[in-house]
N, C-alpha and C positions, 0 to 999 in steps of 0.2 A: 279621146284618148290618146296616151302618152307613148313614143315613139323614144326609144334610145338610139342614138347614136356611140357606138364602140370606136374610138380611136386606133389609131395604129400603135400604140403603146400598150393598149389592150388584147392586137388582134393579129394572129401568124399571120396573115395576108399582106399585112403592112400597107393596110388600106381603111377609109372610114367606111365601117359600116353600119346601116340603120335596120333597128329592131323594130318592126311595125312601117307604117308607111309614114314619110317624110310631113311635119304637120307643121303648124303654129306653138304646140306644145312638144316638140323636139327637145328633147335634153340629153347630153353628154355625162357619159361616166364621169370625166372630170368636174362636171357640173353637182351632178348627183355625190361627188365626196365632197363637194363644199357644203354641200344640205349635212351631208354625215357629219362633217365640221361642227356646223353649227348646231348640230343637236348633238352632239357630243357621242357618234357613232363612230366606230373603226372603218377605215377607210377602204375602198374595193383597190386592193393590189395591182399593178400592171406586170406583165410577164418579168420584167427587171426584179421587180421587188418579191416576186413568188418565187421565183431562181434564185434568187440571189447567191444565198449558197453554193447552187449546183453550178454558176458561173465564177463565185471566188473560187472553187475548188479546181474549176480548169486552169484559172488566170484569165478570166477573159472578162472584157469591160463591155463588149459589143452584145447587146441586146437584139441585134437584129439576127443575130447568128445565132439565135436560140430556137427559128424554122428549120435549120438545117441539123442541131447539135441535138431536138430533142427527137427522142421515140414517138410514135403514136398513142400509146399509152399514157408517157407523160404529159401530150396535147390535150387530150381528153379531160385529164385529171383536173389540168386546169379551166380548160373549158365546163368543166362541171360544178368548180369553183364559182366561175366568173358568173354562171349563171345563177347559181345559189344567192349569188351575192347581190346580183340585179332586183331580183324578186325580191330579196328580204329589203332591201334599200326602197324598192317604187315605192311600197306601201305608205312612205314618207313622203312621197312628192307629192304634194298637194298642190291646189291652184293656191296658194299662198306664194308658193314662190314662183310663180305667173304674174300675179294681180299685184298681192299687196306686199312681198318683198322687194321687186326692183323700186317700188317707189317710194319705199322706206328707204333702200340705200342713198336713191337720186338726194334726198335731203345733204346727205354727207360732201357730196361733188360740190354742193352751193357754199363751204365754207372757206371764207377768206381771214388768212391770219390778221390779227392784231399786231400794230405795230411793235409791242412790249409783250410780245408771246411768240411759241414755238410752235410751227405746225402739232395741229391734233392728231393723232390718229386712233381711229373708234373701231372697235369690236362688237359683233351680235352676237357671238357664239357662248353665250351665259345660258343655264337651266332654263330661265323663261324669255330668255332674247331681248333682256335688261341691257343696256350699255353698258360697258366699261371699257376705259380708255388706256392704250399697252404703250403709249409711246408721246414724247412733246407737253403741251399744257392741260394742266388735267382740270378740265371746268368742273367736274360732277364733283371734285372734293374741294373747290378753291372756297374759300371764305368772303362771305360777303363785303368785308373790307377791303381784299383783292380786288374784288370784283368791279370794287368803284373807283379803282387805280388803272382801268384798262383806257385805252387809248387808241385811236383812229387815226392814224396818218395823215389824214384828210380833217382839218378842224371843221369844217363845214358839218359834218356830218356828227351827228349826236348819238351818244349808245342806250339802248334802253334793254331792259330783262323784260319778255313777255312770257309769263305762270301761269298754269293752268288750275284754278280753284277745285281745290277736293280732289284732283283727275282720277285717282281710283276709286274712290266710292260714285262719283258722278255716272265712270261710265259703267259701274257695273248697274248701277240702278237704270241707266238709258236704254243700256242692251238689255233688261229686262222687261222694259216698258212699263217698268213702274211710275205709277204718277207721283211727282213730288213738286209745289210750287214754289215759285221765288229761285233766286241764283244761290243759298245757300244751302245746302243739305243740312247741314249740324242744327242751324238755325228752325230747319221744318222741322225736324223731328222732336228737337227740343218742346218745340210749341205741340207737334201733333200727339204726344205723349206727356206734357204736363211735367218736364223735367226741370228742375229748379238747381242746375249746379254749372260752376263755372264752363265755358264753352271748351276749352282746352283740355279738361276731365272729361268732358262728353265724347269729343276728337279720341282722346286715346280709347276710350271705350267703344265708340261705335269701329273704331278698326280692328279692335281685339277681338270683336265680336265678328265679324266679318271675315278675319281671317282665323278663326278656329277656334279661339281662348274657351274654356266653357265659361258655364255663367258665373261661377264663383271667384273667377281670376278675374273677371271683365267688373264685376261687383267691386271688390277690392280695387282694382285701380283707377276707377272711376266714379264709385260711389252710385252709380245708378244701380235703382234697386230691382231683385232679379223678376221680379214679377215686371216690371217696364221692358226689360232687357228681353224675354220672349215673347213680350209683345212686340217688340221691334225687330226680333228675329223673322214672326209671323209677317208682318208687316214686309219685309224684305225679303222674302219668300229663301231665306239663308239656306235652312232644312233641305227645303226640297232641291234646291240648285244643287247643294252638294252629294244629296243622294244619286242626281240624275249624273252627275260627272265620275263618281266612283262605281257608277255602274257600266258608264261607258270606259273604265281605267279596268276593270275586271274583264269586260268583255276581249278590249283588244289590247291591252297593254301599255296602253298610252290615250290622252287626250287630245281635242283639237281647243285650241282659243279659242278667241270669237273669230277671228280672219282663218282661222284653217291649220295656225302654224303646231305643228304637232311637239306636245310635251312629254316629255317618255318618264318624267321622275315622277314618284306618288307620294312625295314628300309634300302634306297639305294642299291638296290639286284646289280649293278655291282658290289659296292666296298665289297661287300658281296663274292658275286660270285669269283673274285678276288684275295681277303685276304685266301679266306677258301682253295682253289682249291690251291694256293699258298702254304699253310701252310702244306697242305698233301704232294707235293710235294717236299720242303723241307726236311718235316722225310724220305719218301719213299728212296730218294735218298742218304743221308745221312747214311740209315741205309744198301743200295745197297751198299755203297763207302767201311763202315766196314764189311760188310759180305766178299769182295772184297780184303781186306786187314787186314788181321787176326792179323796182328804186331803190327797194331793204337789200342790204346783204347782210347774211348770216354768220357769225362769228364763232359761237359753241353752243353745243347743245348741253343741258344737264337734267335729263330724264325728262321732267315733265314741264321742261322751261327750254328759255333761247335767249342767246344774246345776238342782238341786230343791231344794225346801225341805218340810219336813214337821214335825210333833209328834210326830211317831212314831218307833220306830227303823226302819231300812232292813234288812230282814234278806237280802233275795234273794240267789242264786249263780249267777242268770244270767238273761237275758232272752228273749224269742222273738218269733214274730210268725204268725199262722196259715195266712196265703198260702203261706209254705216250709215252714213247722213246724220250720224250722232254730232250735236254739237255742245260744248261745256262752256261756260266762261271762263275770262283769262282776266289776269291783273297785268298792268302796264305799268313797270317803274323806270324812271329815268337814270341811268347812270352818273 
């Protein structure tokens, strides 16, 4: 049961008010508004914002006086608004924001700025929750040649890039408990379905398949025969998964990703589910890796990769996180 803390800026009593019993799952309206921001929903207005025009007409800036300036009808109107907004927002306050998201955000508290870089500001308020950079050095768009120029102030620390292998296809397959042998999903599927084309063409075709392209377009992009495309779709259970989440969206007006982050857009639901779930998995796994290796410093996050430094060798073959127990193989490259 989630209880809501109503802060004084939303309360005519000028005190904190709890709606429901105070618990570990208590959340304030300001925190709900942060969730609304992440999900690109409207903010719940404070008294001052709601009665902004009223205060302006009175040439008054002190919102605390609203308790004395407003009549009972005006107060009730605001309280009805507040109740409605809390109810509408509360359905999106899922376990994600108590379990996964705090761990995800903890990753970015660990970032140490490199010698020849600016402090990076990351944001998570995209449609799927995929990262964006709003200020500072943007590792997300940095060319590989520029990454090789990165320098640590301590010459004893070596810089590495850790990158998940085929993160989004691998995460989808493992989350759906589809059995795949080996660490190369593309190689496995090409061998299983006896497809003899260049690996990069098959990769483009598989990603197009997973993200909703029709069979003719997939075949045109990759040169995979349409009969084989249908066999791969069946093996990966793409159509049944798509039907399930489309039904979920039709019923609720939103879906949840693997970690229960609400996704409000219905533009290519399979794509959004995989992209959003993988973005969370990467952040959680990187955070867990750094927690288990305190000698490692984090310097940059690049969606499904990170830039780190350490004085020791990096020998991991995969990374995982405990909320899902999914593990995905990685590559390690010295910069």
